[in-house]
Steps between C-alpha positions, in 0.01 A plus 500: 500500500611858429643719769336821622738710294426307185128535561533869546700544176249287316209682651652840441530421131131425487249752381351657814172558317431126483422440866498716811418431865198707591485398865667277744339358819679346801257242631514175685377207292420161645568321175705593196236350277173690542229590244519862412248704294505786244196649341458827310654762725517284814752265643421271798750323724538396865650756735673384815354156466131555599424841347369549145657791318325642186741736323365757243737517206367847401508677832771281653295478817447180695183374653538272806224252581490302824306180572741206509671355805736275315726566204326574169613253237275575195344815354283538186295767332153448360427489125266798499596860560177634641510411776862386524536212750813362651535176690766420760554162665692376794487179713213607722275699255423614153375857457350689207542872492307760296772740400275794437327468834832458677641816342198695595509387862868586533417846370229527764750396768334162558658156502403298190360152548480212252270200473626180655409224255703209641672402822758242604565360150876447554797628305364684196726520199266646241166681479304600188168671429246353262420697180195653653670568837230295685731220606858455616716193446734448794788253463581381854710190536388221264148634472327783312213670679237680305381789726229763456645850453214668701478278808666224687383191319684201348331419170709203401818313593720365220710201616740305283844652509764306689718810590435866571309685223713789371266671250147494371331689212142534382419440131270774374402313176367195683245542776598372841850385394798532727856380425754446774875398521676353798832398638396144408605608142156457341214725397133428548183635341199544727134573473483724811124522498465126562844426640567241234846425362480527120861422404825405665835514328796281561820602671653763278845563641731427784448834670187662646265706282502856634296717261200477267331709231211439270548652156132567414584631149686188382316266737808366669617412846856628589664385815855549632715296729788555738761383251431768238269319260165595352241235415223592256178299458204554264170614651289433192207280593566208263877502561474337840764724660767363270861607536614784263860593587762517770734795523833498677543861612867452593594400145272767349672765712852388404402497128345847527795650687743359244295649214487843678871492565582417138263760374660764727843391384412543133371852543782605738305516824677235702504735803118499509480120527497341841768253599217257564450484128855385441430138572713212405500131549760514791387652825767697691655317791319578834183630336160366585249410236167668593166346427201675355196416708190620328340723771257683275328481160314808396381644160723761352378809313764466233323709233646820648832404352379513143461816298498352157162381381650203313663359814213602721254298299722196544514555871123518522474129429761416763487466877783628716550421871715614784696226670607596856793312651736549793769664281287723277220533258458348153260576216414193295319475168248219529472460123861410442610418856785746478608778736442854391669676793685418823551716810745384766480673838874478558576689179365821659701639788224730602278213600510393860379147443718257299300175564127502533292266713162610357386733231184651346434715194232728357351360184428817312776745415442873569700728273706199405593424861402225740551462874670201659479406865775275632617370841859415593591142540760556776402837652185655642444736203217573263564711187269662245663520152394698201590330172500686165398211273576676171848603617576145622413351161672774297837447687494124440350481153650804340572308178136385468353844577741663266383275218155653524611819324711317232389347185413143594537197280211384288431185307306687233736696277467878563751632248612419145800288422842652535717518190774287662243258668563125451136471415563686176717221373238278351604249238413607147315230320722475198462136405617381165219362292535199274593581142212519254706588192371332177746344260399535140159366409518193714204384701423701815460187700766492768752215494440264786772300680514134481394461860180699552443687819126533454278197496379383162145374476504130416333371192350223708670204336705418810211550748320217669146450359253679722257284696192576688685466829730787423263723310526864605247636748296747294225531764638828633260783561598828340367694791763347730783593271374853463456523864868418559611751245300783650557414865790738527285793396254437780768546761601851402307662781616729772647331803264520794665742738260468793453126501612257765825298448484156336453242772304221327689219337363458146750249349776284621753390245806282473794628304769229526508129550787518743576718805627785280504847660361792303753782514305779354157594345360802327176594330506662157391861496159416338439222757451242233806288573716395787866410483690297759861393515590168657815341636468225236640751245164569328271795469123435484237725354145448622178672401360724768211258576758220555317264275775443250877526452556759227867430448808333652844649453799285555866563437644626821758288674416606850217615724304800362551789744263757349247554226372830369240601249539778244263793498334377178462147644671342198836424658627329810855538650638231721818480707654177626768359725689391188611864452290555194213725409239413247217692337212295370217578261170392661392341167822310443689242701839610379677789670529824303817604678755318710770666704751234596749439779764706334297816581464446868763411757238393763145374520231736366263529798246724344405638154210708376393732221542868577394847378196363310694217332791725391758323719571197704613521856683214666708457811819296501730492801543841664375696200200534274517551128294707254466326162350632182363242262311427177306176446463338158344157482531463120763252393696443187443149369865449436629666817208405708715419811631856514282733711415832346409664833767726635577637844752762615624605844418860576652537848583315816389637841692359798332495845724635774644285770329175413607159373180417308178665404217289649202680350420762235179682405396761242178604333442410134134596464584874467808709466699507825866579569511331842662152548505341850768252602568303816829333590648244720615781736134542603487846336263635236630738235297732276637571146382777264579373149421833350797645681683169482598476867392404846289750687431347841600213724291361786721288732384201704166466333445167667684284743585272210549550126195605304389227269221690328404862421135543397387833362146628484477499127122489460373365163335619180167407652522718813578864576680624817611832631847596355646506851403137549750375249782619729419219747699182487539188728805308605515160670775289657506163658386521861447869491151554368396755234578871497312770313721794379431839355744607233438871575621476859705179477338394826329179606133594530361175623602148594293185437551200722308185569619262232796264538799525263783337700573205266429637152521841330129537460385745233271794521259682262287814509150518349442720195271723711783551749288405802617144573834320540529122455781305653612139493594312815679186602208390722311380190271807492480823312425832663312806386579834661319825469733794422402696810506213741798335673341155551376278226143524378447141373688173528464276201533129584461180294861484391708193552848656462667836574360786292800667347346712215185710476357718223191714452318501164529847347161488333264316739460458875691177549821392650721216387701304752767261387685231691648158443273214389593156396339177375598175659620212285499151647674195364338160509706188472210272421200543275169318517491427124866432417742357753872554487497856360536836669238771465463861584170628638417859587267654757347828372390706803533848361467500125148633464614826352595324179167328478195720477271211412174418674568137583853429388671186625853399435663157489874493473713195442871500394693187423875525517689192382836631380672808368385420151135434571258796471256573776139436409265761646121473508275791555118485497207710591284205606717192510320176439517258787573209272770661291760562772396310815836556665433878490171494685655592833722770343216711362467850647210738447617861462329837508148366489353847552625660175297523187732606219629234262871488446685250271629195668831541318596771756497220755705283274760766462528541878521134581747451221732760648466338843602161391775637277650681798493189713608230253723707266386272212336552158123519528234365274152626574185386337129503605335177587186366338309603805632856499250628248724765371462613140849650441685370202844329538697766301354771720587307814861454384532861399366637815684274748823496303528121554841348452503235229534143616 
């Protein structure tokens, strides 16, 4: 601990306008921990043990009230101002005083008297008036007595705590609800009208609970313990008092002091920073580590610190609270759980009390100032302090308040491109066209190579004669085809901005046949397609209704780390662990552009289109690259293996003091110069690509490296305020989700409740900007509302960890992806043929492929040797006599659907399953009982069957 000389020097360097000691009282106190009270312009505290002193903060005149024989241990003001009541309690009696009547009697020269409402209740630690001032809750020992405020009458006794009750609060939103905390380390919820216990928590911590506050605005319970921790629980009716967050004030204070000290050092004001802020990991020898017992939790009128309307509107949706401890006062933001200001008593040499035993604060600030009443822990002293709230915040957050008057950053471009901007270096689309020069009068028919690239229609001589069994199915209704073609037009409606979040499961699909994690997913801008990258080196494209696989891209030699759609929804970029980047055309299975390993020295973690498809952004190692490109899918028949698409590096942007960039984000739907990057050093850096440099760095964004940055990008189907696009989210393993504002570079809110300790679970923001979805490793997905800290809905029914989430940009639905697999079992014996080995398959989650009304599958694979093909039988209604050994292997799937889908989709899926397991050539043909009407050439062409 610092010496007196060090304290004086530190205190002398402090701004004297922050706090001043208005009055100091020398008084004997029976206990260092007593309940004090402050209300409006009055402060109440025990005087010489058994006297009650009411001190007027305006006139600085005390009012002494007599009526107790033993020492007063608890004092509290009423909730109403006319008349203003005050209650004092001691071991032998509890007295209620009418302050107006007492003042009048003193002026008349009479002795004021109060109303005794309780006698011989024991040691009272806490008293509290009901919202209507008709009842008083008295915490005496292990019990809570509900007393009438007008006469001596015990209305109810609340028994249940196993140790002395330290605090109790009335809930104004719920009738007859009282919440109490105790030294038994639990909190209880009571119905004090009936005396019934409504809820009892478990043991929260190893130290006693000392303080309690009900946040009526956010419907939360906040309690503090003796070891400096805050516990927050939800008070919403259907949440069942669930746990929201736990805040370690000691760590928060160290982090805040380090930030203030670094900020003061950067602007050359090291002398204005307390030595307390210069913390390090090694404590000086002989020093004592002080604890932070939470003695008080009170609302803070923090809006007096804001003069800028932009920041004031942000603070209107945030709750701030005073935290009183033995060493000082803290102001905490309950939206992001961060400290906004810290006041240490020992930093001010003018203060007589260095360590407080009890404290009380006025809730409302008058002229930007609040009064604080504290008692000394070691001496018989009581001090009244006047704290200038605005000055306190201004001295510790000068960098933040100074930013109000500067031009803040914005995602939406506010100025035109600079002449030397990297964004001006787009690639000119000068692609050499094939020669069309005519030679003489020869025929204009182009010479074809010997090996044709395009398929030539067969004359039919080599085709197998068509039979009735394989005749094409011409019984298709034209209305169904036209309905599919025009379905996309029906979806182009405005996104419902005021609707509830998606919580109903509409479809459950299976993506892979093995336990294959899905690394990334993304909807196309029109909401018609969904792309997902897998660890099995493939990229799958689904239709938005998840009824069909639109395309499959294969070619990567490693897990696909990221996928990104172009603004026109025609292209898809994918990055992989194989250090390659590929751009695919949605209508073609071949990549339009490949950037190989020679371009990148490390794995490409993330890639996306940028600046409305003008560039490609990708992060590789400790830098991200800006690439200009031109895509050309046409191919020369002679040089058809040479890609005509070109790509050029514009500039590399290194991230400072990091080993690897772990996440990158930028907007492609409209013109924006801002690029956000997060590194392994736990920092977040903001780049302005118009200026071509870094503009801001946020250190220690999370306790671990950020694995995803999610911006509020909206969609073409919804409209938000321009300021809303400056919001973005970050998430890290084990550290929840944080909401940031680009204009202030501050964390505005923190979202906790989901579990992300094992996997880097992804997040997504809805197009309306009101909801946030998060994955979790507890096999659930969570929906948060943007203005609430705790989750709104918990989506169950998952069987594995939810690692990716995505909102549809065009309709109110959310897609959740996780690992599915299909089990394959090997049977050594078969009922029909002995001595051979067979593969059978159980199909528990394959209904998304089969939208048939009563579709049944029968699967049988015979594996004899490496040269023998695998016969596969698929039927809609298998005959019992055709394959008797398959009777017990039949599975009915998706019996509630009505739309007819070709059975060959099932054949393709099962063919891929067996091919992955057996690694053998496959021959697939329908059985006689299958009833399919597809011709053999069409089957071979569609399935790409290997010749036997």
